[in-house]
LODREN-398852 format. One record per residue (C-alpha): residue number from 1; residue in three letters; x, y, z. Coordinates in steps of 0.05 Angstrom, whole numbers. Example, Ala and Ser with C-alpha at 12.3 -4.5 7.8 and 13.67 -1.06 7.14 Angstrom:
<nodes>
NODE num residuo   east  north     up
NODE   1     ALA    246    -90    156
NODE   2     SER    273    -21    143
</nodes>
This chain:
<nodes>
NODE num residuo   east  north     up
NODE   1     MET      0      0      0
NODE   2     GLU     28     68    -19
NODE   3     ASP     36    124     31
NODE   4     VAL    -23    171     24
NODE   5     LYS    -21    239     55
NODE   6     LEU    -87    256     89
NODE   7     SER   -116    324    104
NODE   8     LYS   -153    340    167
NODE   9     LEU   -219    377    165
NODE  10     SER   -242    411    229
NODE  11     PHE   -289    464    254
NODE  12     PHE   -317    488    320
NODE  13     VAL   -386    480    350
NODE  14     ASP   -412    494    419
NODE  15     PRO   -406    436    469
NODE  16     LYS   -482    423    472
NODE  17     THR   -486    416    396
NODE  18     HIS   -426    369    397
NODE  19     GLU   -457    327    452
NODE  20     ASP   -524    323    415
NODE  21     PHE   -487    305    351
NODE  22     ARG   -450    248    384
NODE  23     ILE   -514    221    415
NODE  24     ARG   -549    225    347
NODE  25     LEU   -491    189    313
NODE  26     HIS   -494    133    364
NODE  27     TYR   -570    128    357
NODE  28     ASP   -565    123    281
NODE  29     GLY   -508     73    284
NODE  30     PHE   -454    114    250
NODE  31     GLY   -401     92    299
NODE  32     SER   -357    153    290
NODE  33     GLN   -358    226    270
NODE  34     SER   -307    211    217
NODE  35     TYR   -352    159    183
NODE  36     PHE   -410    207    183
NODE  37     PHE   -370    264    152
NODE  38     LYS   -339    219    100
NODE  39     ALA   -409    197     80
NODE  40     CYS   -430    270     73
NODE  41     LEU   -367    287     35
NODE  42     PHE   -377    228    -13
NODE  43     GLY   -450    247    -24
NODE  44     TYR   -431    319    -39
NODE  45     LEU   -373    302    -85
NODE  46     THR   -412    250   -124
NODE  47     GLN   -471    297   -129
NODE  48     ASN   -518    245    -99
NODE  49     ASP   -589    265   -118
NODE  50     LYS   -617    258    -48
NODE  51     PHE   -559    293    -15
NODE  52     MET   -560    350    -66
NODE  53     ALA   -635    359    -55
NODE  54     TYR   -619    372     18
NODE  55     ILE   -562    419      1
NODE  56     ASP   -607    457    -48
NODE  57     SER   -660    463      6
NODE  58     PHE   -609    486     57
NODE  59     LYS   -581    538      9
NODE  60     GLU   -650    565     -4
NODE  61     ASP   -671    566     69
NODE  62     ASN   -607    600     90
NODE  63     GLN   -599    645     29
NODE  64     VAL   -530    617     14
NODE  65     GLN   -535    634    -60
NODE  66     SER   -580    678   -102
NODE  67     TYR   -640    645   -133
NODE  68     MET   -609    650   -203
NODE  69     LYS   -545    615   -182
NODE  70     ARG   -584    560   -147
NODE  71     TYR   -628    552   -208
NODE  72     LYS   -569    549   -256
NODE  73     SER   -532    500   -212
NODE  74     THR   -592    453   -208
NODE  75     LYS   -604    459   -283
NODE  76     LEU   -531    443   -299
NODE  77     ARG   -532    382   -253
NODE  78     LYS   -595    356   -287
NODE  79     SER   -565    369   -356
NODE  80     GLY   -502    332   -337
NODE  81     GLN   -541    272   -312
NODE  82     GLU   -582    270   -377
NODE  83     ILE   -518    272   -418
NODE  84     LYS   -487    215   -377
NODE  85     GLN   -550    173   -389
NODE  86     LYS   -552    188   -463
NODE  87     LEU   -479    170   -472
NODE  88     GLY   -484    110   -425
NODE  89     LEU   -423    130   -386
NODE  90     SER   -409     99   -318
NODE  91     GLU   -374    137   -263
NODE  92     GLU   -311     97   -278
NODE  93     ASP   -315    117   -352
NODE  94     ILE   -320    190   -333
NODE  95     GLU   -259    183   -288
NODE  96     ASN   -220    152   -345
NODE  97     ILE   -249    194   -402
NODE  98     PHE   -181    214   -430
NODE  99     ASP   -157    142   -431
NODE 100     ILE   -221    122   -469
NODE 101     LEU   -211    179   -519
NODE 102     GLU   -139    158   -529
NODE 103     GLN   -160     86   -544
NODE 104     GLU   -214    109   -592
NODE 105     MET   -172    161   -628
NODE 106     VAL   -103    132   -634
NODE 107     GLU    -79    187   -680
NODE 108     LEU    -83    238   -623
</nodes>
């Protein structure tokens, strides 16, 4: 296994919120804060539909972005999903898109 450098993410909350969070994690069976935050990070980075619906709702409720930016962002996400479906690309294909292009177009 190769040595992988890891980055630490941290932020501060009041002790009561932290205590409530830990209790909720235990109740929901997450086991650790790290596991929970990795799940959130993965959902966000992969643009999971359910997770992004929550993020969109949060942004609207807390006025994180203007209406137009939220609308454009949602529209772009939906357009991207439609294109992926039309092309039949898997997540792995998207990750390796340049390798696929190189295989298909040898003269490049």
